[in-house]
PyMOL Python script that loads the backbone (N, CA, C, O; Angstrom):
from pymol import cmd

cmd.read_pdbstr("""\
ATOM      1  N   UNK A   1     -35.607 -16.746  44.937  1.00  0.00           N
ATOM      2  CA  UNK A   1     -34.925 -15.640  45.817  1.00  0.00           C
ATOM      3  C   UNK A   1     -34.370 -14.820  44.800  1.00  0.00           C
ATOM      4  O   UNK A   1     -33.940 -15.318  43.760  1.00  0.00           O
ATOM      5  N   UNK A   2     -34.352 -13.898  44.968  1.00  0.00           N
ATOM      6  CA  UNK A   2     -33.452 -12.604  44.218  1.00  0.00           C
ATOM      7  C   UNK A   2     -31.880 -13.073  44.585  1.00  0.00           C
ATOM      8  O   UNK A   2     -31.606 -13.652  45.637  1.00  0.00           O
ATOM      9  N   UNK A   3     -30.746 -12.682  43.404  1.00  0.00           N
ATOM     10  CA  UNK A   3     -29.686 -12.735  43.847  1.00  0.00           C
ATOM     11  C   UNK A   3     -29.061 -11.725  44.057  1.00  0.00           C
ATOM     12  O   UNK A   3     -29.499 -10.683  43.569  1.00  0.00           O
ATOM     13  N   UNK A   4     -27.821 -11.696  44.858  1.00  0.00           N
ATOM     14  CA  UNK A   4     -27.167 -10.422  45.469  1.00  0.00           C
ATOM     15  C   UNK A   4     -26.889  -9.431  44.750  1.00  0.00           C
ATOM     16  O   UNK A   4     -27.057  -8.252  45.063  1.00  0.00           O
ATOM     17  N   UNK A   5     -26.221 -10.059  43.221  1.00  0.00           N
ATOM     18  CA  UNK A   5     -25.883  -9.084  42.640  1.00  0.00           C
ATOM     19  C   UNK A   5     -27.250  -8.397  41.342  1.00  0.00           C
ATOM     20  O   UNK A   5     -27.658  -9.096  40.414  1.00  0.00           O
ATOM     21  N   UNK A   6     -27.643  -7.219  41.553  1.00  0.00           N
ATOM     22  CA  UNK A   6     -28.735  -6.781  40.821  1.00  0.00           C
ATOM     23  C   UNK A   6     -28.265  -6.633  39.010  1.00  0.00           C
ATOM     24  O   UNK A   6     -29.115  -6.628  38.120  1.00  0.00           O
ATOM     25  N   UNK A   7     -26.897  -6.531  38.778  1.00  0.00           N
ATOM     26  CA  UNK A   7     -26.794  -6.391  37.600  1.00  0.00           C
ATOM     27  C   UNK A   7     -26.125  -7.894  36.692  1.00  0.00           C
ATOM     28  O   UNK A   7     -25.504  -7.950  35.631  1.00  0.00           O
ATOM     29  N   UNK A   8     -26.555  -8.952  37.608  1.00  0.00           N
ATOM     30  CA  UNK A   8     -26.433 -10.003  37.113  1.00  0.00           C
ATOM     31  C   UNK A   8     -26.880 -10.748  35.492  1.00  0.00           C
ATOM     32  O   UNK A   8     -26.306 -11.522  34.727  1.00  0.00           O
ATOM     33  N   UNK A   9     -28.178 -10.050  35.489  1.00  0.00           N
ATOM     34  CA  UNK A   9     -28.989 -10.398  34.100  1.00  0.00           C
ATOM     35  C   UNK A   9     -28.246  -9.485  33.210  1.00  0.00           C
ATOM     36  O   UNK A   9     -28.465  -9.722  32.022  1.00  0.00           O
ATOM     37  N   UNK A  10     -27.427  -8.505  33.435  1.00  0.00           N
ATOM     38  CA  UNK A  10     -26.483  -7.649  32.031  1.00  0.00           C
ATOM     39  C   UNK A  10     -25.716  -8.179  31.761  1.00  0.00           C
ATOM     40  O   UNK A  10     -25.292  -8.098  30.608  1.00  0.00           O
ATOM     41  N   UNK A  11     -24.944  -9.279  33.008  1.00  0.00           N
ATOM     42  CA  UNK A  11     -23.335  -9.313  32.435  1.00  0.00           C
ATOM     43  C   UNK A  11     -23.543 -11.189  31.070  1.00  0.00           C
ATOM     44  O   UNK A  11     -24.539 -11.908  31.146  1.00  0.00           O
ATOM     45  N   UNK A  12     -22.749 -11.381  30.399  1.00  0.00           N
ATOM     46  CA  UNK A  12     -22.741 -12.272  29.718  1.00  0.00           C
ATOM     47  C   UNK A  12     -22.959 -14.003  30.164  1.00  0.00           C
ATOM     48  O   UNK A  12     -22.131 -14.543  30.897  1.00  0.00           O
ATOM     49  N   UNK A  13     -23.678 -14.456  29.843  1.00  0.00           N
ATOM     50  CA  UNK A  13     -23.480 -15.967  30.414  1.00  0.00           C
ATOM     51  C   UNK A  13     -22.444 -16.798  29.904  1.00  0.00           C
ATOM     52  O   UNK A  13     -22.040 -16.510  28.778  1.00  0.00           O
ATOM     53  N   UNK A  14     -21.930 -17.757  30.483  1.00  0.00           N
ATOM     54  CA  UNK A  14     -20.975 -18.497  29.885  1.00  0.00           C
ATOM     55  C   UNK A  14     -21.778 -19.633  29.426  1.00  0.00           C
ATOM     56  O   UNK A  14     -22.725 -20.105  30.055  1.00  0.00           O
ATOM     57  N   UNK A  15     -21.104 -20.274  27.663  1.00  0.00           N
ATOM     58  CA  UNK A  15     -21.493 -21.072  27.357  1.00  0.00           C
ATOM     59  C   UNK A  15     -21.715 -22.508  27.873  1.00  0.00           C
ATOM     60  O   UNK A  15     -20.617 -23.065  27.891  1.00  0.00           O
ATOM     61  N   UNK A  16     -22.660 -23.303  28.285  1.00  0.00           N
ATOM     62  CA  UNK A  16     -22.476 -24.592  28.610  1.00  0.00           C
ATOM     63  C   UNK A  16     -20.910 -25.731  27.722  1.00  0.00           C
ATOM     64  O   UNK A  16     -20.755 -25.877  26.510  1.00  0.00           O
ATOM     65  N   UNK A  17     -20.282 -26.155  28.518  1.00  0.00           N
ATOM     66  CA  UNK A  17     -19.083 -27.399  28.094  1.00  0.00           C
ATOM     67  C   UNK A  17     -18.144 -26.753  28.330  1.00  0.00           C
ATOM     68  O   UNK A  17     -17.919 -25.832  29.115  1.00  0.00           O
ATOM     69  N   UNK A  18     -17.471 -27.377  27.467  1.00  0.00           N
ATOM     70  CA  UNK A  18     -15.784 -27.198  28.227  1.00  0.00           C
ATOM     71  C   UNK A  18     -15.442 -25.421  28.012  1.00  0.00           C
ATOM     72  O   UNK A  18     -16.002 -24.732  27.159  1.00  0.00           O
ATOM     73  N   UNK A  19     -14.467 -24.945  28.937  1.00  0.00           N
ATOM     74  CA  UNK A  19     -13.795 -23.738  28.998  1.00  0.00           C
ATOM     75  C   UNK A  19     -13.272 -23.451  27.501  1.00  0.00           C
ATOM     76  O   UNK A  19     -12.732 -24.301  26.793  1.00  0.00           O
ATOM     77  N   UNK A  20     -13.583 -21.776  27.045  1.00  0.00           N
ATOM     78  CA  UNK A  20     -12.606 -21.650  26.038  1.00  0.00           C
ATOM     79  C   UNK A  20     -11.266 -21.528  26.502  1.00  0.00           C
ATOM     80  O   UNK A  20     -10.985 -21.479  27.699  1.00  0.00           O
ATOM     81  N   UNK A  21     -10.355 -21.474  25.490  1.00  0.00           N
ATOM     82  CA  UNK A  21      -8.726 -21.810  25.350  1.00  0.00           C
ATOM     83  C   UNK A  21      -8.805 -20.556  25.669  1.00  0.00           C
ATOM     84  O   UNK A  21      -9.717 -19.767  25.425  1.00  0.00           O
ATOM     85  N   UNK A  22      -7.626 -20.355  26.333  1.00  0.00           N
ATOM     86  CA  UNK A  22      -6.857 -18.846  26.653  1.00  0.00           C
ATOM     87  C   UNK A  22      -5.548 -19.004  25.884  1.00  0.00           C
ATOM     88  O   UNK A  22      -4.647 -19.735  26.297  1.00  0.00           O
ATOM     89  N   UNK A  23      -5.492 -18.512  25.095  1.00  0.00           N
ATOM     90  CA  UNK A  23      -4.240 -18.116  24.529  1.00  0.00           C
ATOM     91  C   UNK A  23      -3.250 -17.323  25.736  1.00  0.00           C
ATOM     92  O   UNK A  23      -3.537 -16.777  26.802  1.00  0.00           O
ATOM     93  N   UNK A  24      -2.186 -17.508  25.139  1.00  0.00           N
ATOM     94  CA  UNK A  24      -0.609 -16.896  25.745  1.00  0.00           C
ATOM     95  C   UNK A  24      -0.519 -15.501  24.853  1.00  0.00           C
ATOM     96  O   UNK A  24      -0.562 -15.322  23.635  1.00  0.00           O
ATOM     97  N   UNK A  25      -0.372 -14.561  26.002  1.00  0.00           N
ATOM     98  CA  UNK A  25      -0.001 -13.416  25.208  1.00  0.00           C
ATOM     99  C   UNK A  25       1.474 -13.385  24.428  1.00  0.00           C
ATOM    100  O   UNK A  25       2.402 -14.103  24.802  1.00  0.00           O
ATOM    101  N   UNK A  26       1.549 -12.743  23.638  1.00  0.00           N
ATOM    102  CA  UNK A  26       2.380 -12.791  22.296  1.00  0.00           C
ATOM    103  C   UNK A  26       3.885 -12.668  23.094  1.00  0.00           C
ATOM    104  O   UNK A  26       4.876 -13.334  22.792  1.00  0.00           O
ATOM    105  N   UNK A  27       3.810 -11.591  24.253  1.00  0.00           N
ATOM    106  CA  UNK A  27       5.115 -11.721  25.179  1.00  0.00           C
ATOM    107  C   UNK A  27       5.589 -13.040  25.470  1.00  0.00           C
ATOM    108  O   UNK A  27       6.787 -13.320  25.447  1.00  0.00           O
ATOM    109  N   UNK A  28       4.722 -13.821  25.732  1.00  0.00           N
ATOM    110  CA  UNK A  28       5.105 -15.291  26.076  1.00  0.00           C
ATOM    111  C   UNK A  28       5.606 -16.063  25.638  1.00  0.00           C
ATOM    112  O   UNK A  28       6.318 -16.858  26.251  1.00  0.00           O
ATOM    113  N   UNK A  29       5.342 -16.070  24.175  1.00  0.00           N
ATOM    114  CA  UNK A  29       5.753 -17.184  23.453  1.00  0.00           C
ATOM    115  C   UNK A  29       7.073 -17.722  23.387  1.00  0.00           C
ATOM    116  O   UNK A  29       7.802 -17.512  24.357  1.00  0.00           O
ATOM    117  N   UNK A  30       7.509 -18.369  22.434  1.00  0.00           N
ATOM    118  CA  UNK A  30       8.938 -19.197  22.587  1.00  0.00           C
ATOM    119  C   UNK A  30       9.963 -17.799  22.171  1.00  0.00           C
ATOM    120  O   UNK A  30       9.447 -17.073  21.320  1.00  0.00           O
ATOM    121  N   UNK A  31      10.833 -17.519  22.491  1.00  0.00           N
ATOM    122  CA  UNK A  31      12.133 -16.814  21.535  1.00  0.00           C
ATOM    123  C   UNK A  31      12.254 -17.340  20.408  1.00  0.00           C
ATOM    124  O   UNK A  31      12.122 -18.558  20.291  1.00  0.00           O
ATOM    125  N   UNK A  32      12.484 -16.671  19.515  1.00  0.00           N
ATOM    126  CA  UNK A  32      13.359 -16.988  17.767  1.00  0.00           C
ATOM    127  C   UNK A  32      14.384 -17.112  18.016  1.00  0.00           C
ATOM    128  O   UNK A  32      14.987 -16.749  19.026  1.00  0.00           O
ATOM    129  N   UNK A  33      14.867 -17.845  16.795  1.00  0.00           N
ATOM    130  CA  UNK A  33      16.296 -17.824  16.574  1.00  0.00           C
ATOM    131  C   UNK A  33      16.513 -16.667  15.625  1.00  0.00           C
ATOM    132  O   UNK A  33      15.539 -16.119  15.108  1.00  0.00           O
ATOM    133  N   UNK A  34      17.834 -16.244  15.357  1.00  0.00           N
ATOM    134  CA  UNK A  34      17.927 -15.411  14.937  1.00  0.00           C
ATOM    135  C   UNK A  34      17.412 -15.442  12.966  1.00  0.00           C
ATOM    136  O   UNK A  34      17.067 -14.415  12.381  1.00  0.00           O
ATOM    137  N   UNK A  35      17.480 -16.646  12.375  1.00  0.00           N
ATOM    138  CA  UNK A  35      17.203 -17.216  11.058  1.00  0.00           C
ATOM    139  C   UNK A  35      15.764 -17.032  11.422  1.00  0.00           C
ATOM    140  O   UNK A  35      15.333 -16.366  10.481  1.00  0.00           O
ATOM    141  N   UNK A  36      15.047 -17.183  12.024  1.00  0.00           N
ATOM    142  CA  UNK A  36      13.371 -16.621  11.604  1.00  0.00           C
ATOM    143  C   UNK A  36      13.425 -15.361  12.045  1.00  0.00           C
ATOM    144  O   UNK A  36      12.612 -14.667  11.433  1.00  0.00           O
ATOM    145  N   UNK A  37      13.986 -14.816  12.782  1.00  0.00           N
ATOM    146  CA  UNK A  37      13.489 -13.216  13.012  1.00  0.00           C
ATOM    147  C   UNK A  37      13.890 -12.222  11.665  1.00  0.00           C
ATOM    148  O   UNK A  37      13.322 -11.186  11.320  1.00  0.00           O
ATOM    149  N   UNK A  38      15.202 -12.980  10.957  1.00  0.00           N
ATOM    150  CA  UNK A  38      15.313 -12.464   9.803  1.00  0.00           C
ATOM    151  C   UNK A  38      14.224 -12.678   8.969  1.00  0.00           C
ATOM    152  O   UNK A  38      13.695 -11.686   8.467  1.00  0.00           O
ATOM    153  N   UNK A  39      13.832 -13.671   8.750  1.00  0.00           N
ATOM    154  CA  UNK A  39      12.808 -14.356   7.470  1.00  0.00           C
ATOM    155  C   UNK A  39      11.689 -13.482   7.948  1.00  0.00           C
ATOM    156  O   UNK A  39      11.288 -12.834   6.981  1.00  0.00           O
ATOM    157  N   UNK A  40      10.929 -13.153   9.172  1.00  0.00           N
ATOM    158  CA  UNK A  40      10.165 -12.460   9.281  1.00  0.00           C
ATOM    159  C   UNK A  40      10.067 -11.128   8.893  1.00  0.00           C
ATOM    160  O   UNK A  40       9.190 -10.621   8.195  1.00  0.00           O
ATOM    161  N   UNK A  41      11.444 -10.382   9.614  1.00  0.00           N
ATOM    162  CA  UNK A  41      11.336  -8.826   9.116  1.00  0.00           C
ATOM    163  C   UNK A  41      11.595  -8.989   7.540  1.00  0.00           C
ATOM    164  O   UNK A  41      11.554  -7.911   6.946  1.00  0.00           O
ATOM    165  N   UNK A  42      11.831 -10.020   6.805  1.00  0.00           N
ATOM    166  CA  UNK A  42      12.328  -9.742   5.213  1.00  0.00           C
ATOM    167  C   UNK A  42      10.605 -10.331   4.822  1.00  0.00           C
ATOM    168  O   UNK A  42      10.201  -9.818   3.778  1.00  0.00           O
ATOM    169  N   UNK A  43       9.931 -10.966   5.263  1.00  0.00           N
ATOM    170  CA  UNK A  43       8.523 -10.889   5.016  1.00  0.00           C
ATOM    171  C   UNK A  43       7.701  -9.747   5.179  1.00  0.00           C
ATOM    172  O   UNK A  43       6.731  -9.429   4.491  1.00  0.00           O
ATOM    173  N   UNK A  44       8.188  -9.157   6.167  1.00  0.00           N
ATOM    174  CA  UNK A  44       7.480  -7.740   6.485  1.00  0.00           C
ATOM    175  C   UNK A  44       7.634  -6.475   5.598  1.00  0.00           C
ATOM    176  O   UNK A  44       6.839  -5.589   5.283  1.00  0.00           O
ATOM    177  N   UNK A  45       8.908  -6.701   5.316  1.00  0.00           N
ATOM    178  CA  UNK A  45       9.782  -5.615   4.061  1.00  0.00           C
ATOM    179  C   UNK A  45       8.868  -6.034   3.070  1.00  0.00           C
ATOM    180  O   UNK A  45       7.983  -5.238   2.755  1.00  0.00           O
ATOM    181  N   UNK A  46       8.925  -7.266   2.456  1.00  0.00           N
ATOM    182  CA  UNK A  46       8.264  -7.355   1.150  1.00  0.00           C
ATOM    183  C   UNK A  46       6.632  -6.997   1.269  1.00  0.00           C
ATOM    184  O   UNK A  46       6.038  -6.327   0.425  1.00  0.00           O
ATOM    185  N   UNK A  47       6.200  -7.394   2.110  1.00  0.00           N
ATOM    186  CA  UNK A  47       4.724  -6.789   2.176  1.00  0.00           C
ATOM    187  C   UNK A  47       4.479  -5.255   2.100  1.00  0.00           C
ATOM    188  O   UNK A  47       3.484  -4.758   1.574  1.00  0.00           O
ATOM    189  N   UNK A  48       5.483  -4.563   2.676  1.00  0.00           N
ATOM    190  CA  UNK A  48       5.285  -3.056   2.743  1.00  0.00           C
ATOM    191  C   UNK A  48       5.749  -2.672   0.932  1.00  0.00           C
ATOM    192  O   UNK A  48       5.167  -2.057   0.038  1.00  0.00           O
ATOM    193  N   UNK A  49       6.486  -3.075   0.980  1.00  0.00           N
ATOM    194  CA  UNK A  49       7.565  -2.957  -0.393  1.00  0.00           C
ATOM    195  C   UNK A  49       6.207  -3.360  -1.994  1.00  0.00           C
ATOM    196  O   UNK A  49       6.102  -2.735  -3.049  1.00  0.00           O
ATOM    197  N   UNK A  50       5.625  -4.262  -1.644  1.00  0.00           N
ATOM    198  CA  UNK A  50       4.323  -4.344  -2.318  1.00  0.00           C
ATOM    199  C   UNK A  50       3.142  -3.467  -2.050  1.00  0.00           C
ATOM    200  O   UNK A  50       2.362  -3.139  -2.944  1.00  0.00           O
ATOM    201  N   UNK A  51       3.047  -3.167  -1.054  1.00  0.00           N
ATOM    202  CA  UNK A  51       1.516  -2.259  -0.553  1.00  0.00           C
ATOM    203  C   UNK A  51       2.248  -1.010  -1.390  1.00  0.00           C
ATOM    204  O   UNK A  51       1.640  -0.729  -2.422  1.00  0.00           O
ATOM    205  N   UNK A  52       3.388  -0.249  -1.143  1.00  0.00           N
ATOM    206  CA  UNK A  52       4.119   0.764  -1.513  1.00  0.00           C
ATOM    207  C   UNK A  52       4.110   0.786  -3.288  1.00  0.00           C
ATOM    208  O   UNK A  52       3.937   1.721  -4.070  1.00  0.00           O
ATOM    209  N   UNK A  53       4.298  -0.237  -3.448  1.00  0.00           N
ATOM    210  CA  UNK A  53       4.268  -0.385  -5.295  1.00  0.00           C
ATOM    211  C   UNK A  53       3.122  -0.241  -5.609  1.00  0.00           C
ATOM    212  O   UNK A  53       2.964   0.621  -6.474  1.00  0.00           O
ATOM    213  N   UNK A  54       2.056  -0.833  -5.195  1.00  0.00           N
ATOM    214  CA  UNK A  54       0.514  -0.822  -5.205  1.00  0.00           C
ATOM    215  C   UNK A  54      -0.164   0.453  -5.442  1.00  0.00           C
ATOM    216  O   UNK A  54      -0.807   0.888  -6.396  1.00  0.00           O
ATOM    217  N   UNK A  55       0.231   1.023  -4.069  1.00  0.00           N
ATOM    218  CA  UNK A  55      -0.195   2.247  -4.121  1.00  0.00           C
ATOM    219  C   UNK A  55       0.518   3.571  -4.956  1.00  0.00           C
ATOM    220  O   UNK A  55      -0.090   4.617  -5.184  1.00  0.00           O
ATOM    221  N   UNK A  56       2.124   3.265  -5.416  1.00  0.00           N
ATOM    222  CA  UNK A  56       2.454   4.250  -6.778  1.00  0.00           C
ATOM    223  C   UNK A  56       1.911   4.118  -7.781  1.00  0.00           C
ATOM    224  O   UNK A  56       1.846   5.044  -8.589  1.00  0.00           O
ATOM    225  N   UNK A  57       1.286   2.731  -8.036  1.00  0.00           N
ATOM    226  CA  UNK A  57       0.888   2.070  -9.171  1.00  0.00           C
ATOM    227  C   UNK A  57      -0.735   2.651  -9.414  1.00  0.00           C
ATOM    228  O   UNK A  57      -1.111   2.979 -10.539  1.00  0.00           O
ATOM    229  N   UNK A  58      -1.555   2.723  -8.311  1.00  0.00           N
ATOM    230  CA  UNK A  58      -2.823   3.296  -8.109  1.00  0.00           C
ATOM    231  C   UNK A  58      -3.094   4.819  -8.389  1.00  0.00           C
ATOM    232  O   UNK A  58      -4.097   5.291  -8.926  1.00  0.00           O
ATOM    233  N   UNK A  59      -1.893   5.552  -7.872  1.00  0.00           N
ATOM    234  CA  UNK A  59      -2.031   6.866  -8.280  1.00  0.00           C
ATOM    235  C   UNK A  59      -1.238   7.347  -9.625  1.00  0.00           C
ATOM    236  O   UNK A  59      -1.359   8.511 -10.006  1.00  0.00           O
ATOM    237  N   UNK A  60      -0.485   6.482 -10.276  1.00  0.00           N
ATOM    238  CA  UNK A  60       0.177   6.916 -11.584  1.00  0.00           C
ATOM    239  C   UNK A  60      -0.801   6.898 -12.574  1.00  0.00           C
ATOM    240  O   UNK A  60      -0.964   7.729 -13.467  1.00  0.00           O
ATOM    241  N   UNK A  61      -1.654   5.552 -12.273  1.00  0.00           N
ATOM    242  CA  UNK A  61      -2.530   5.352 -13.262  1.00  0.00           C
ATOM    243  C   UNK A  61      -3.949   6.292 -13.719  1.00  0.00           C
ATOM    244  O   UNK A  61      -4.627   6.355 -14.745  1.00  0.00           O
ATOM    245  N   UNK A  62      -3.994   7.011 -12.288  1.00  0.00           N
ATOM    246  CA  UNK A  62      -5.017   8.023 -12.505  1.00  0.00           C
ATOM    247  C   UNK A  62      -4.562   9.416 -12.764  1.00  0.00           C
ATOM    248  O   UNK A  62      -5.276  10.388 -12.519  1.00  0.00           O
ATOM    249  N   UNK A  63      -3.159   9.514 -13.348  1.00  0.00           N
ATOM    250  CA  UNK A  63      -2.281  10.652 -13.703  1.00  0.00           C
ATOM    251  C   UNK A  63      -1.653  10.479 -14.909  1.00  0.00           C
ATOM    252  O   UNK A  63      -0.423  10.525 -14.890  1.00  0.00           O
ATOM    253  N   UNK A  64      -2.385  10.233 -16.283  1.00  0.00           N
ATOM    254  CA  UNK A  64      -1.785  10.066 -17.759  1.00  0.00           C
ATOM    255  C   UNK A  64      -0.765  11.249 -17.707  1.00  0.00           C
ATOM    256  O   UNK A  64       0.447  11.084 -17.851  1.00  0.00           O
ATOM    257  N   UNK A  65      -1.418  12.561 -17.470  1.00  0.00           N
ATOM    258  CA  UNK A  65      -0.465  13.584 -17.698  1.00  0.00           C
ATOM    259  C   UNK A  65       0.815  13.518 -17.490  1.00  0.00           C
ATOM    260  O   UNK A  65       1.461  14.385 -18.078  1.00  0.00           O
ATOM    261  N   UNK A  66       1.574  12.566 -16.661  1.00  0.00           N
ATOM    262  CA  UNK A  66       2.667  12.421 -15.850  1.00  0.00           C
ATOM    263  C   UNK A  66       3.673  11.662 -16.954  1.00  0.00           C
ATOM    264  O   UNK A  66       4.895  11.772 -17.054  1.00  0.00           O
ATOM    265  N   UNK A  67       2.719  10.831 -17.773  1.00  0.00           N
ATOM    266  CA  UNK A  67       3.848  10.487 -18.697  1.00  0.00           C
ATOM    267  C   UNK A  67       3.817  10.878 -20.142  1.00  0.00           C
ATOM    268  O   UNK A  67       4.292  10.138 -21.003  1.00  0.00           O
ATOM    269  N   UNK A  68       3.206  12.154 -20.449  1.00  0.00           N
ATOM    270  CA  UNK A  68       3.580  12.684 -21.569  1.00  0.00           C
ATOM    271  C   UNK A  68       4.554  13.024 -22.116  1.00  0.00           C
ATOM    272  O   UNK A  68       5.082  14.008 -21.599  1.00  0.00           O
ATOM    273  N   UNK A  69       5.132  12.546 -23.129  1.00  0.00           N
ATOM    274  CA  UNK A  69       6.657  13.163 -23.610  1.00  0.00           C
ATOM    275  C   UNK A  69       6.596  14.686 -23.969  1.00  0.00           C
ATOM    276  O   UNK A  69       5.693  15.306 -24.531  1.00  0.00           O
ATOM    277  N   UNK A  70       7.918  15.162 -23.447  1.00  0.00           N
ATOM    278  CA  UNK A  70       7.420  16.514 -23.750  1.00  0.00           C
ATOM    279  C   UNK A  70       9.371  17.172 -23.629  1.00  0.00           C
ATOM    280  O   UNK A  70      10.198  16.825 -22.785  1.00  0.00           O
ATOM    281  N   UNK A  71       9.548  18.067 -24.676  1.00  0.00           N
ATOM    282  CA  UNK A  71      10.580  18.503 -24.802  1.00  0.00           C
ATOM    283  C   UNK A  71      11.532  18.735 -23.105  1.00  0.00           C
ATOM    284  O   UNK A  71      10.936  19.119 -22.098  1.00  0.00           O
ATOM    285  N   UNK A  72      12.759  18.472 -23.114  1.00  0.00           N
ATOM    286  CA  UNK A  72      13.488  18.974 -22.295  1.00  0.00           C
ATOM    287  C   UNK A  72      13.781  19.872 -21.942  1.00  0.00           C
ATOM    288  O   UNK A  72      13.492  20.242 -20.804  1.00  0.00           O
ATOM    289  N   UNK A  73      14.589  20.702 -22.919  1.00  0.00           N
ATOM    290  CA  UNK A  73      14.634  22.093 -23.106  1.00  0.00           C
ATOM    291  C   UNK A  73      14.111  23.026 -23.908  1.00  0.00           C
ATOM    292  O   UNK A  73      13.158  22.760 -24.640  1.00  0.00           O
ATOM    293  N   UNK A  74      14.682  24.246 -23.863  1.00  0.00           N
ATOM    294  CA  UNK A  74      14.073  25.214 -24.698  1.00  0.00           C
ATOM    295  C   UNK A  74      14.318  25.011 -25.983  1.00  0.00           C
ATOM    296  O   UNK A  74      13.387  25.070 -26.787  1.00  0.00           O
ATOM    297  N   UNK A  75      15.720  24.712 -26.424  1.00  0.00           N
ATOM    298  CA  UNK A  75      16.177  24.626 -27.848  1.00  0.00           C
ATOM    299  C   UNK A  75      15.725  23.023 -28.700  1.00  0.00           C
ATOM    300  O   UNK A  75      15.992  22.832 -29.887  1.00  0.00           O
ATOM    301  N   UNK A  76      14.993  21.968 -27.791  1.00  0.00           N
ATOM    302  CA  UNK A  76      14.526  20.815 -28.236  1.00  0.00           C
ATOM    303  C   UNK A  76      13.444  21.412 -28.412  1.00  0.00           C
ATOM    304  O   UNK A  76      13.008  21.200 -29.544  1.00  0.00           O
ATOM    305  N   UNK A  77      12.667  22.216 -27.660  1.00  0.00           N
ATOM    306  CA  UNK A  77      11.214  22.956 -27.847  1.00  0.00           C
ATOM    307  C   UNK A  77      11.130  23.790 -29.360  1.00  0.00           C
ATOM    308  O   UNK A  77      10.228  23.799 -30.199  1.00  0.00           O
ATOM    309  N   UNK A  78      11.807  24.141 -29.348  1.00  0.00           N
ATOM    310  CA  UNK A  78      12.252  25.161 -30.880  1.00  0.00           C
ATOM    311  C   UNK A  78      12.259  24.270 -31.846  1.00  0.00           C
ATOM    312  O   UNK A  78      11.540  24.512 -32.815  1.00  0.00           O
ATOM    313  N   UNK A  79      12.942  23.204 -31.840  1.00  0.00           N
ATOM    314  CA  UNK A  79      13.502  22.202 -32.847  1.00  0.00           C
ATOM    315  C   UNK A  79      12.092  21.382 -33.367  1.00  0.00           C
ATOM    316  O   UNK A  79      11.675  21.225 -34.515  1.00  0.00           O
ATOM    317  N   UNK A  80      11.471  20.878 -31.930  1.00  0.00           N
ATOM    318  CA  UNK A  80       9.930  20.159 -32.022  1.00  0.00           C
ATOM    319  C   UNK A  80       9.202  20.866 -33.113  1.00  0.00           C
ATOM    320  O   UNK A  80       8.645  20.392 -34.102  1.00  0.00           O
ATOM    321  N   UNK A  81       9.380  22.643 -32.549  1.00  0.00           N
ATOM    322  CA  UNK A  81       7.813  23.352 -33.538  1.00  0.00           C
ATOM    323  C   UNK A  81       8.416  23.403 -34.627  1.00  0.00           C
ATOM    324  O   UNK A  81       7.657  23.514 -35.589  1.00  0.00           O
ATOM    325  N   UNK A  82       9.613  23.361 -34.886  1.00  0.00           N
ATOM    326  CA  UNK A  82       9.919  23.849 -36.357  1.00  0.00           C
ATOM    327  C   UNK A  82       9.901  22.255 -37.276  1.00  0.00           C
ATOM    328  O   UNK A  82       9.814  22.245 -38.504  1.00  0.00           O
ATOM    329  N   UNK A  83       9.974  21.306 -36.657  1.00  0.00           N
ATOM    330  CA  UNK A  83       9.684  20.061 -37.550  1.00  0.00           C
ATOM    331  C   UNK A  83       7.992  19.842 -37.489  1.00  0.00           C
ATOM    332  O   UNK A  83       7.561  18.905 -38.160  1.00  0.00           O
ATOM    333  N   UNK A  84       7.342  20.387 -36.975  1.00  0.00           N
ATOM    334  CA  UNK A  84       6.146  20.301 -36.912  1.00  0.00           C
ATOM    335  C   UNK A  84       5.450  21.068 -38.038  1.00  0.00           C
ATOM    336  O   UNK A  84       4.583  20.530 -38.725  1.00  0.00           O
ATOM    337  N   UNK A  85       5.943  22.656 -38.263  1.00  0.00           N
ATOM    338  CA  UNK A  85       5.209  23.682 -39.331  1.00  0.00           C
ATOM    339  C   UNK A  85       5.595  22.384 -40.529  1.00  0.00           C
ATOM    340  O   UNK A  85       6.096  21.263 -40.618  1.00  0.00           O
ATOM    341  N   UNK A  86       4.844  23.657 -41.461  1.00  0.00           N
ATOM    342  CA  UNK A  86       4.556  22.673 -42.844  1.00  0.00           C
ATOM    343  C   UNK A  86       5.853  23.737 -43.278  1.00  0.00           C
ATOM    344  O   UNK A  86       6.186  24.749 -42.661  1.00  0.00           O
ATOM    345  N   UNK A  87       6.401  23.247 -44.390  1.00  0.00           N
ATOM    346  CA  UNK A  87       7.460  24.029 -44.742  1.00  0.00           C
ATOM    347  C   UNK A  87       6.951  24.869 -46.323  1.00  0.00           C
ATOM    348  O   UNK A  87       6.376  24.219 -47.197  1.00  0.00           O
ATOM    349  N   UNK A  88       7.196  26.035 -46.457  1.00  0.00           N
ATOM    350  CA  UNK A  88       6.394  26.936 -47.153  1.00  0.00           C
ATOM    351  C   UNK A  88       7.446  26.702 -48.753  1.00  0.00           C
ATOM    352  O   UNK A  88       8.602  27.060 -48.978  1.00  0.00           O
ATOM    353  N   UNK A  89       6.564  26.047 -49.530  1.00  0.00           N
ATOM    354  CA  UNK A  89       7.403  26.123 -51.133  1.00  0.00           C
ATOM    355  C   UNK A  89       7.703  27.710 -51.580  1.00  0.00           C
ATOM    356  O   UNK A  89       7.141  28.723 -51.166  1.00  0.00           O
ATOM    357  N   UNK A  90       8.688  27.593 -52.481  1.00  0.00           N
ATOM    358  CA  UNK A  90       9.322  28.980 -52.404  1.00  0.00           C
ATOM    359  C   UNK A  90       8.971  28.355 -54.387  1.00  0.00           C
ATOM    360  O   UNK A  90       9.829  27.721 -55.001  1.00  0.00           O
ATOM    361  N   UNK A  91       7.957  28.634 -54.849  1.00  0.00           N
ATOM    362  CA  UNK A  91       7.679  28.835 -56.395  1.00  0.00           C
ATOM    363  C   UNK A  91       8.464  29.429 -56.977  1.00  0.00           C
ATOM    364  O   UNK A  91       8.893  28.976 -58.038  1.00  0.00           O
ATOM    365  N   UNK A  92       8.961  30.780 -56.415  1.00  0.00           N
ATOM    366  CA  UNK A  92       9.444  31.604 -57.077  1.00  0.00           C
ATOM    367  C   UNK A  92      11.014  31.843 -57.105  1.00  0.00           C
ATOM    368  O   UNK A  92      11.593  31.388 -56.118  1.00  0.00           O
ATOM    369  N   UNK A  93      11.662  32.356 -57.879  1.00  0.00           N
ATOM    370  CA  UNK A  93      13.392  32.339 -57.775  1.00  0.00           C
ATOM    371  C   UNK A  93      13.729  33.392 -57.139  1.00  0.00           C
ATOM    372  O   UNK A  93      14.918  33.629 -56.923  1.00  0.00           O
TER     373      UNK A  93
END
""", "prot")
cmd.dss("prot")
cmd.show_as("cartoon", "prot")
cmd.util.cbc("prot")
cmd.orient("prot")
């Protein structure tokens, strides 16, 4: 005899045995103490800080030109170029 629901064959079947455990929603958990909330916040903050530090590191290793030492001002640039040129020897008096 056909069942009254024509879509029954498309519905998932429950496995035999005990029913699955239904977990309580997060809003139904027991309230946390202020110390637990502080440690949860600290743990999340440390995780976010670590992820940001890792992101900055990964970006920085892809940009070596950021770490080249360059003269900071025009006068230091002039002194740098003056030190790099070889002095010309004055053989004549």
